[in-house]
C-alpha positions in Angstrom: 118.2 58.7 211.6 116.7 56.9 214.5 113.4 54.9 214.6 111.0 55.7 217.9 111.3 52.5 219.9 110.0 52.2 223.5 112.6 52.9 226.3 111.7 48.8 227.4 113.1 48.3 224.0 116.6 50.5 224.0 117.2 48.9 227.5 116.8 45.2 226.2 119.7 46.1 223.2 121.7 47.7 225.4 121.7 45.0 227.9 121.8 42.3 225.2 124.8 43.9 223.5 126.4 44.4 226.6 126.6 41.1 227.4 127.3 39.6 224.5 130.2 42.3 223.9 131.6 40.9 227.5 131.6 37.3 226.3 133.5 37.6 223.6 136.1 40.0 225.0 136.4 37.4 228.1 136.3 33.9 226.0 139.1 35.8 223.1 142.4 34.2 224.2 143.8 37.0 222.1 141.9 39.6 223.7 144.9 39.6 226.4 147.7 39.5 223.9 146.0 42.2 221.6 145.1 45.6 223.3 143.2 47.0 220.0 141.2 43.7 220.0 139.4 45.5 222.6 138.6 48.4 220.4 137.0 46.1 217.9 134.7 44.4 220.3 133.8 47.4 221.7 132.7 49.1 218.0 130.6 45.8 217.1 129.2 46.0 220.4 128.3 49.5 220.0 127.1 48.9 216.3 124.8 45.8 217.7 123.1 48.0 220.5 122.2 50.6 217.8 120.7 47.9 215.3 117.3 48.4 215.8 117.5 52.3 216.9 119.4 53.1 213.9 119.9 50.2 211.5 122.0 52.9 209.3 124.4 54.4 212.0 124.9 50.7 212.9 126.3 49.8 209.8 128.2 52.4 209.3 130.2 51.8 212.7 130.0 48.2 212.0 132.1 49.2 208.6 134.2 51.3 210.1 135.1 49.0 213.1 136.0 46.1 210.5 138.0 48.4 208.5 140.1 49.4 211.5 140.4 45.8 212.3 141.8 44.9 209.0 144.3 48.0 209.0 145.6 47.2 212.3 145.9 43.5 211.1 143.9 41.6 213.7 142.7 38.2 213.0 138.7 37.5 213.0 136.9 37.0 216.2 133.8 36.5 217.5 132.8 40.0 217.7 132.3 39.9 214.1 129.4 37.6 214.2 127.5 40.7 215.4 127.7 41.9 211.7 124.9 39.6 210.7 122.5 40.6 213.0 122.8 44.0 211.8 122.4 43.4 208.2 119.6 41.9 209.6 117.9 45.1 211.0 118.9 47.1 208.2 116.5 44.7 205.7 113.9 44.6 208.6 113.6 48.0 209.8 115.7 50.5 207.5 114.4 52.6 205.2 115.0 51.5 201.2 118.0 53.6 200.6 119.7 51.2 204.3 118.3 48.4 202.9 120.0 48.6 199.9 123.1 49.4 201.6 122.6 46.3 203.8 122.3 44.1 200.8 125.8 45.8 199.4 127.4 45.2 202.3 126.3 41.5 203.0 128.1 40.8 199.5 131.3 43.4 199.5 131.5 42.2 203.6 131.7 38.8 202.3 134.5 39.7 199.2 136.2 41.9 201.2 136.7 39.5 204.3 137.3 36.7 201.6 140.5 38.7 200.2 141.4 39.7 203.6 141.6 36.7 205.0 143.1 35.1 201.4 145.5 37.4 201.4 146.8 36.7 205.2 147.1 33.2 204.6 148.8 33.3 201.5 151.5 35.6 203.2 152.1 32.4 205.8 151.8 30.0 203.2 155.2 31.0 201.7 157.2 30.4 204.8 156.3 26.8 204.5 156.3 23.8 202.5 152.8 23.4 200.8 151.4 20.0 198.8 150.7 22.8 195.9 151.3 26.3 195.1 150.6 28.7 198.3 148.7 31.2 195.4 146.4 27.8 194.7 145.6 26.6 198.1 145.5 29.9 198.8 142.4 30.9 196.9 140.8 27.5 197.8 140.9 29.2 201.6 139.2 32.4 199.9 136.7 30.7 197.9 135.1 28.8 201.4 135.6 31.7 203.4 133.6 34.0 200.7 130.7 31.4 200.6 130.2 31.0 204.4 130.8 34.3 205.3 128.4 35.3 202.2 126.0 32.8 203.8 126.4 34.2 207.3 125.8 37.8 206.1 123.1 37.0 203.1 120.9 34.7 204.9 120.1 37.2 207.6 119.3 40.3 205.1 116.8 37.7 203.2 115.2 36.9 206.3 114.8 40.4 207.3 113.0 41.3 204.1 111.2 38.2 204.6 110.1 39.6 208.2 109.4 43.2 206.4 106.9 41.7 204.2 105.0 39.9 206.6 104.7 43.0 208.8 103.7 44.8 205.7 101.1 42.2 205.1 99.8 42.2 208.4 99.5 46.4 208.4 97.5 46.1 205.0 95.2 43.1 206.3 94.8 45.6 209.4 94.0 48.5 207.4 91.8 46.7 205.1 89.7 45.6 207.9 89.5 49.4 209.0 88.5 50.2 205.5 85.7 47.6 205.7 84.6 48.5 209.0 84.3 51.9 208.2 82.8 51.4 205.2 80.1 48.8 207.0 79.5 51.9 209.2 79.2 54.3 207.0 76.5 52.1 205.1 74.8 51.7 208.1 74.3 55.1 208.4 73.2 55.6 204.9 70.5 52.8 205.6 69.5 55.0 209.0 69.3 58.3 207.1 67.4 56.7 204.3 64.9 55.2 206.7 64.7 58.3 209.0 63.8 60.1 205.3 61.1 57.5 204.4 59.6 57.5 208.2 59.3 61.5 207.5 58.0 61.4 203.9 55.2 58.8 205.2 54.5 60.3 208.3 53.8 63.7 206.3 52.0 62.4 203.7 49.7 60.6 205.8 49.1 63.5 208.7 49.9 66.3 206.6 46.7 65.4 204.4 44.5 64.0 207.1 44.8 67.2 209.5 44.2 69.2 206.2 41.0 67.8 205.5 40.0 67.9 209.2 40.4 71.6 209.5 38.9 72.3 206.3 35.8 70.1 207.8 36.1 71.3 211.3 36.3 74.9 209.9 33.0 73.9 208.0 31.3 72.5 210.6 31.6 75.6 212.6 30.2 77.6 210.6 26.9 75.6 209.5 26.4 74.3 212.9 23.5 77.1 213.4 22.6 77.1 209.6 22.3 73.6 208.6 22.7 71.2 211.4 22.7 68.7 208.4 25.8 70.0 206.5 27.7 70.0 210.0 26.8 66.4 210.5 28.5 65.4 207.9 31.4 67.5 208.0 31.9 65.5 211.3 31.3 62.3 210.1 34.0 63.2 207.1 36.4 64.3 210.2 36.0 61.0 211.5 36.1 58.9 208.6 39.5 60.7 207.4 41.1 60.8 211.7 40.3 57.1 211.1 42.0 56.3 208.1 45.3 58.7 209.3 45.3 56.3 213.0 45.1 53.3 210.6 47.7 54.4 208.0 50.0 56.1 211.6 49.4 52.3 213.0 50.8 50.4 210.0 53.4 52.7 209.8 54.4 52.2 213.5 54.3 48.2 213.2 56.5 48.3 209.8 59.3 50.3 212.3 58.8 47.4 215.3 58.9 44.6 212.3 55.2 43.8 212.3 52.7 43.2 209.9 50.6 46.5 209.2 47.1 46.5 211.0 45.7 49.0 207.9 46.1 47.9 204.0 48.6 49.9 201.9 46.4 52.6 199.5 46.7 52.1 195.7 45.4 53.7 193.0 41.8 52.4 193.7 42.0 54.5 196.7 42.5 57.9 194.4 38.9 57.8 193.9 38.0 57.9 197.5 40.7 60.7 198.1 39.2 62.9 195.5 36.0 62.8 197.5 37.4 63.8 200.4 38.9 66.4 198.8 35.5 67.6 196.9 34.2 67.4 200.2 36.1 70.2 201.7 35.4 72.6 198.5 38.5 71.4 196.0 37.3 71.4 192.6 39.5 67.9 191.1 38.5 66.8 188.1 40.6 63.5 186.9 41.5 62.1 183.6 42.8 58.2 183.6 44.6 56.6 180.8 45.5 53.2 180.4 45.4 49.8 182.9 46.5 50.5 186.2 45.8 47.0 187.0 49.6 45.4 186.3 51.5 47.8 188.4 53.5 46.5 191.5 52.3 47.4 195.3 55.2 50.0 195.4 54.5 52.0 192.5 50.7 52.1 193.3 51.3 53.5 196.8 54.3 56.1 194.7 51.2 57.1 192.6 48.8 57.3 195.4 51.0 59.6 197.9 52.3 61.7 194.9 48.4 62.6 194.0 47.7 63.0 197.8 50.2 65.6 198.5 49.8 67.1 194.8 46.4 67.8 196.0 46.9 68.8 199.4 49.1 71.5 198.2 46.6 72.6 195.4 43.9 73.1 198.3 46.4 74.6 200.7 48.3 76.8 198.2 46.1 77.3 194.9 43.3 79.7 194.5 40.2 78.9 195.9 37.2 78.1 193.4 39.0 77.3 190.5 39.5 73.6 189.3 42.7 71.2 189.7 43.2 68.7 186.9 44.6 65.4 187.4 45.8 63.0 184.8 47.1 59.8 185.4 48.4 58.0 182.4 49.4 54.4 182.9 51.8 52.9 180.2 53.4 49.4 179.8 56.7 50.5 181.1 56.0 54.0 182.5 53.4 56.2 184.9 53.1 59.9 184.3 51.1 62.1 186.6 50.2 65.7 186.0 48.4 67.7 188.2 47.7 71.5 187.3 46.0 73.9 189.8 45.4 78.2 189.3 48.0 79.7 191.7 47.0 82.1 194.4 47.4 85.9 193.7 47.1 87.2 196.9 50.5 85.4 198.0 49.3 84.9 201.8 49.1 81.3 202.0 50.1 79.4 204.7 53.8 79.0 204.8 55.1 75.6 204.6 57.9 73.5 205.3 58.8 72.5 202.1 58.9 68.6 202.5 56.0 68.5 200.3 57.9 68.7 197.1 60.9 67.0 198.7 58.7 63.7 199.8 57.2 63.8 195.9 60.5 64.0 194.2 62.3 61.0 196.7 59.5 58.6 195.7 60.2 59.7 191.9 64.1 59.2 192.4 63.9 56.0 194.5 61.1 54.5 191.7 64.1 55.5 189.2 62.2 58.4 187.8 61.8 62.4 187.9 59.6 65.1 189.0 59.3 68.9 187.9 57.0 71.2 189.9 56.8 74.6 189.4 55.0 77.9 188.0 53.6 77.3 184.4 52.1 80.9 183.8 49.0 81.1 186.1 49.2 77.8 186.9 51.3 75.6 189.6 52.1 72.2 187.7 53.1 68.6 189.5 54.5 66.2 186.8 56.4 62.9 187.6 57.3 60.5 185.2 58.6 57.4 187.1 58.5 53.2 185.8 55.8 51.0 185.9 58.3 48.4 187.7 60.8 50.1 189.9 64.3 48.3 189.2 65.4 49.6 192.9 64.5 50.8 196.2 66.7 52.9 197.5 67.2 56.4 196.7 70.8 57.3 195.2 72.5 59.8 197.4 72.9 63.2 196.6 70.1 63.7 194.3 67.8 64.6 196.8 68.3 68.3 198.4 66.4 69.2 201.9 67.2 72.8 201.2 64.6 75.0 202.4 63.4 77.1 199.3 65.3 80.8 199.8 63.3 84.8 200.0 63.9 84.4 195.8 61.6 81.7 195.5 57.9 82.0 194.1 54.8 81.9 196.9 53.8 78.9 195.4 57.1 77.2 196.3 57.4 79.4 199.3 54.6 77.8 201.0 55.4 74.4 201.1 55.4 72.9 197.8 
């Protein structure tokens, strides 16, 4: 029934209504001769004070007071003008039902007041001489009163509707601005998350492969140092070259993060031969089959192909059965690129535990290009199969397509060991 209002607003309404009620009572000459008129002024003053706090209650009090005024035979006075302000608040602040009641009151009040004034005017004209018939002259008075009172009540009601509409439009604009701000904030959060994923993926591809090669060569050099210094020297050279290339890749990544030009070239499909040579040097028997022409591939696709092959060979070395060949097939078609890497699974089940970021990174690269990837056991082997467009349509990864959930204890040994 009561609207939430500030205490200061309630005080202002009470003071304004009280001052106006006193002014009407003081300036009304009929108020001295008619004590009932003070009750009418008091009722209208109370209704005026409640107009914003409870528009429906204020309208009810105003109607009760108006009926009392007509029943006691009082003439309209200045307090009746308060009804215009009350009708205004019914449309500006009231509920749908109160707003409708205000409209009905504006029209019905104008009819009631006009009929009341017209009836009293007709009774007076019966006792005096008139130019025409009393009924005709009283009808003219009634119509004139109806038009004036309807304007005095309906115009405030319409003004309240306009104010209410503008307030609703302003609130809608504010809500839209808040929604746009939240959407922009969400977009920034998604962009930041995608950038973090990209950095983690690139760091994993660079560091994991390079460290795997370095560790393998370091272990070999340690055992060959006394038996065959030449082999140890070759291993150390491989370690040095691999570390330098990894450092260059890291510098390129850091340069991109600082919005600077990278200091090292981006790997492409031509670097796969060097990658295969490195893996053969650490003891992995890699057999590569190439079909089609790769010279027309864009840089982003070549980088994705290189990183996927790199991670697949690294996983094959870390988690596959040593001494068995790894078959890598690269098929370049005009519209698609197909990558298949197959290696024998280790049967001892004691491979070092991995984080699972390798498979996630490869799947993300394929998804970002608009392609797909499958990875898992195929008989005694572990197979990685990637299909992606030769010319990717988008560089952003759709949300929800990649999960970073860690493998459970029920996954296969190959999956659980870092693929």
